[in-house]
N, C-alpha and C positions, 0 to 999 in steps of 0.2 A: 323504111329502109334504115339500116344501121349506118352510122357515119364513121369513117375510118381516118379522115384527115380534116384539117382546119377548113379548107375550102368547102368540103361537103357540109360541115357544120354551119358554115356562114350562109350557104345556099339554102339549106333546110330552115334556117331560122329567119332569114330575110331582113334582119335588122341588127346590124352589128353592135351598135351602141347599146340597145336593150339587152342583147345576149350577154354582153360583158358586164353591164350594170347589175344584172340579175344573177351573176355567177354564184354557184354554190360552193365555192372552194373552201370558204370559211376563213378563220383567222390565220394570218401568216405566222408561222412558227419557225424560230431559229432552232435548228436541230441539234440534239444531243447536249449542248451546253445548258446548264441549269439557269433558270430565270434569275436567280440571285444566289450569291455566295454568303454575303452578309446582309446588306440592303442596297437597293439600287441607288439611293441618295449618296451613301458613303462611297460606293464604287464610282459613281460619277465624279465626286469631288477628288478621288485619288488621281485622276489624269491631270487635274489642275494643281494639286498641292504636293503630291509625293510621286507615285509611280503605279502604273496599272499594267496587268497582263491580259491583253485581249486574245481570245482563242478564236481564230478564223479558220479552223480546221475542217468545218463541216457545212457551212451555209453557202459556199460558192462552188462553181464548176471549175475544175482544172482541165483545160484543153491544150494537149501537147501537140505542137505542129512542127514537123522536122522534114528535112530533105532539101534538095536543090532549089525547089521553087517555093519554099516556105515564106521567105521574105516577099516574093512576088505576090503571093496571095494576100499578105497583109498590106502591102502597098496598094494593091487594086481595090481593097475593100475599106481602107481607113482614110479619114480626113487628114490624119497626121502625115507629116513628111517622114520618109525613112532615109533621107539622103544622109543624115547623121544618126546612126543607131548602133553605137559600138557594143561589142560583146560585154556582158556584165553591166548593162544599164537597163532601165524600164521606161515605159511611156504609159500614160493614160490613153488607151486606145478607144477611138470613137468611130464606128461605121454609121452610115446613113443609107436610106432607101433611094431608089431612083428619084423620088419626089423631094429628097433633102431632109426628110424627118429622121431624127436620131433613132436608131434601132436599140441602143444601150451603150454601156461603156464598161471598162474594167481595166485592170493593170496587165500590160504585156511585157513579159520578161524575155530579154535575149540571152539565153544560157550558154549558147555557143554559136559559131558562124552560121550553121544551119539548123539550130534548135531553139524553139521558142515555146513559152507556155502563156496561155491567156488565163487569167484568174478573174472571175466575175459571174454575173448572173446568166441564166440560160439563154436569153435572146441573142446575145452576141455569139455564144458558143454554138447554138443552132445555126445562125447565120453563116459563120466561118465553116462549119462542117458542110453545109449545103453548097456554098460556093467553091469549096475545095475539092468537091467530088470528081470534077472532070476538068481537064485542060491544064492540070498541074502535076508536076512530078514531086510528090510529097506524101507523108503519112500523117494521119491525124488519130490521136488516142485520147479518149475522153474518160475523165474521172469524175462522174456526176457528184453533186452534192448529197450529203446523207439524207435519208428520208426523214421527213418532219414527224412522222409518227412510226417509229420502228416497231413498236409493240413487242418489245423484248428481244428482238433479233440483234445479233452482233453487228456492230457498225465498224467499217474500216475504210480508210482512204489510202491513196498512194503516198501522200505526204501530210504531216501535220504542218500547221502554220500559225505562228504566234506573233503578236506585236508587244514590245516593251516600250511604253511611252511615259512621258511625264517629266517634271523638272529634276527628278533623282533617277531618271532611267539610265543616264550614261554612267555614273559611278557604279550602278548595279551591273551594267553590261561589262564593264572592265573587271569587276570582281569575278564574274562568271568566267570570263576569258583568261583570268590569271595574269592580266597585264593590259597595257594600252591597246585601245582599238581605234584605228584612224577614223576620224570624222569625215568620210569622203563626201562628195557632192550628193545633193538631194537626188533620189531615184538612181543611185549608183549601187551596184552589188559588191559584196565582199564575202569574207569567211571569218568565223571565229570558232572558238572551242567552248563547249558546254559540257561539264562532267565527262571530259575526255573524249567527246564526240565532236568532229568538225561539222558545222552547219553552214548553210548559205545565209546571207544577210541582204537586206535592201535598206538603204538609208531612207528613213521615213520621219514623219513629225506631225501626225494628225492632231496631237494634243498641243501643238504650239511650241514644243521643246524637242531637242534632238532625241531621236529614238530609232529603233530598228525593227523591221519585220524579219522574222527568221523562219527557216523551214528545213525539214529533214525527213527521213523515211518514217512512215507511220508506226512501225514496230518499236520505235524509240520514244513515242508520244509520252507515256507515263514517266519514264526515267527523266527525260528533259524537263517536262513540266514540274515535276517534283523538285528538281535541282534549282530551277528558277525561283520557285516559291520559297524554298528554304533560304537561298541566298538573299532573297528580297526582304526578308523580315526586318532587317535593320534599316531599310529604306522606306518602310511603310507600304510595300507593294501589296496591291489588292488584285485578286482575280476578278475579272469582270464577267458578270452574268449577261444573259442575252437581253434583259430589260434595260439595263444601263447602256449596253453596247449600241442599241438602236437609237439612242438619243445623241450619240457623239456627233452625228452628221449635222444636227442643228447648230452646233458650234463651228464645225469646220466648213460648213456651206456646200457640201456635196448633196446633190438631188439623186437619190438612189434608183428610182424606178419610173421613169417616163414610160408612157405607153409605147411599145415598139411600133414603128410606123410601117407595118407590113400588111394591112387589112384591105387596102383599096386599089393599089396600082395593078392594072392588068398585066403589066410586065412581071409581077410577082405571083401570078396564079400558079405557076409551077412550084414555087416555093411553098405556098399555102397547101398545095396537094401533097407536098413532101412532109410537112409538119403534121404530127399526129393530132387526133381528136382530143387527146389528153395532154397535149403539149402545153407549155407555159402560155403561149399566145393564145391557146384555145380556152384555157380555164382562168386566165387573168381577170381579176375582179376590178372593174372600174367604179370609182367611188367619188362622191362629193357633190357640191351644189351646182357645179357647172354642167349643163346638159345641152347637147346639140344633137341634131339628127344625122350630122355628117361626121363620120369617125375621123376624118382628116383634120377636123377642128381640134383634135386632141393631140396631133403630132407637134413636136417641138424641134426646132432647128438648133444647131450648135450654139449660136449667139444667145438664144433664149435660156440655155442651160449654163451659160458662162464658159462655153468651149470655143468661142470665136477665135481666140488666139491659136488654137490647134489647127485651124483650117489653113491648109497650104495648098496652092495651086501649082506646085512644082511637079506634080505627077498626075496621071490619070486615075480616077477612082470612081466607083459607083455613087452617083449623086452629084458629081462635080458640076454638071451643067445647071442643075437646080440651085446649087448654092452660089454659083457665079452670077445668077440672075438676081440675087438678093442684095440689098443695100444694108450693110452691117449697121450703120448708125440709125436705121429706121426700125430695127428689131427690138423686141422686148428684151430686157436685161434682168439678170438674176440679182435678187435682193433678199434680205431677211425682213420679215415682218415681226416687230415686237408687239405682242397682243397686250391690249389694255387690261390691267389686273382686275379692275372692278367688273369689267364685262366677262373676262374668263372665270372669275370667281362665281358669277351668277350661273354660267354654263356648268361649272363643277358642282354647284349646289342644287342643280335642277333635279337629280334623282330624289331630293328630299321633298320636293313640291308636288304639285298636282300633275297628274299625267295629262298629255304624254311628255311634255318637257322637251329639252334639247337633245340632240343626238349625243350619245355617251362620249365623253372625252376621257380616254384612258391615260394614265401616267406611267412612264414618261413619254410613251409613243401613242399618239391619238389616232394615227391612221387606221382606217377600217376597210381598206381595200388594197389591192396589189399596186394600182396606180391611182393616186388621189388628185382630184382636180376640184378645188373650190373657187368660186368666183370672187374676185376682188373688185370692189366698186368704189367710185369716188363719191363726193358729196351729192351729186345729181343722180346717183344710182347707175351710172354708166360703167359697164365692165371695162376695167383698165388693165386687167391681168388675171393670173391664176396662182393660187396658193397650192403648192405641190407636196409639201411634207411638213407635218405639224406635230408639235409635242411640247415638252417642258424641259428646260435645262436647270438642274439642281445647281450648277455653278453660277449661272446668270440669275437664277431665281425668277425666271420669266417664262411665260408661254411664248413660243417662237414658231414661225413657219417660214419655210424657203419658197420663194415665189419668183415669178417672171412677170415684170410689169412694163407698161409702155414707156418708151425712153423719155417722154415729157413729164413723168411723175418723179419729182425730186426726192432725194434723201431728206428725211424730216417731215415729209407730208404725212397727213393722217388719212388713211383709207379704212374701209370696212371689208372684213372677210365674211362671207355668208357661210356660216357653219351649219351643216346638215343638209339633207337632200330635199328636193321639192316634193309636194304631194304626199307627205307623210313618210317618204323613203322608198327605196327600191326593194327588190326581192332577195338581196344578199342576206346570208344568215348572220352577218355581223351587225345588222341594222334592225332596230325595233321602231314602231311608229313614233314620230317625233315632229317637232316644229322647227323651222329654220330660225336661226338667231344671227343678227348682224353684230359682229365683234369688232370694235375699233382697234386699229393697229398702226403703228408708226413705221414708215418705210426706213430701213436701216441697211447698213452695209452687209455684204456677204463675202467672207465669213463675219459672223457677228462678234465672236470672240477676238479681242485685241491680240492675244497671243497667237492664235491660229492665223489671223490675218497678216501679222508681221513676220512670221516664221514659216509655217506650213504653206500658205497660200503663195507667198512670194517665191519659195523654192519650187513649188508645184508648177508655177507658170513658166519658170525658166527651163525646168527639166523636161517638160512635155512638148516643147517646141520642135 
């Protein structure tokens, strides 16, 4: 019998964890944007030393939600408070399942009184589309991410989306505008002019210095990009390829791809029947050394991902009862793990030794699944948390991973990350036979970067309340 939806796929397979661990989706590809323009090390250094142009036009969904009940849908589905959500501001929007597990996150822009756009990965866009189908007076329009493998086909979006970041970003922004640009509050929108065209802006600062996210109609993509690059020459502006871009989160502390918590609740059977057999949730590749027979052991609540401050019980929302039952101070917390250089060096050198060796550690992004879960153990071998996103920062010159650990594991403690999957590896196409390796790591703050911690993260916490 052919499977047409996620629920049928789960029923046919019978083992959700194994199905996802053996996913054949292959390597995650950032669409359209080249892997490198110069080299990824140089591009990474540009956001710390000069200025960088991030191209975010292709790898995220734009979900436009408008109408009298648009805000009601977002209030009913998000842990965030909407009591204060003025036009021309944005929030990092986080929905959870009835069980309290995070489904995903992304940026929610309020463009007008009854007009919003969510920008992020597919799980949240799918969730909002499904929840908004009935009982709401609204319209939803979806602009899907560009295909990872377009095979020569023309690619187009409704809007292009860039970020200009780095210590020299603001002088460049004002040069482009032909005059002063007000440094409005974090996650506040505005307008500026580039090459005679007015574009929308969002005050951002992922690189730890004032910067802007900008967007406009896609037919002006080439003209605006060329204008930015030409004006940026004197500031050392570098266009950022997809290899360097993916490592930015290691410094800023954002965990991009937790497993959507939608696979087990009987209440969500209708949702799983609505999701296609080719949906993100159905093809998602689960990877890493942590293995449990219970898929709910992979679910993460807002506190575990650093979103505890977003949770506001001033409104009813899906999953509220489950979150109210949790004690925040007893939840795992988000940290950065600074990997031991000697141990990581041995992993990197492993392909030169005898087979099978360690699981391959790619640079600068070492993740080999859509959702990555490596066990973090203490000196006794007890699992104290999960390492969720792993790679190398050319700015910090360190291997880093973003993790969620038990609250009693202090900053400065040494733990071990189990790198590689058990029993020689799963059936994913990104995995060859290998042996697990225990890598020492020091528990550190998230964000790891001082600049990001003192600028971006502080503003982010304030703006998203």
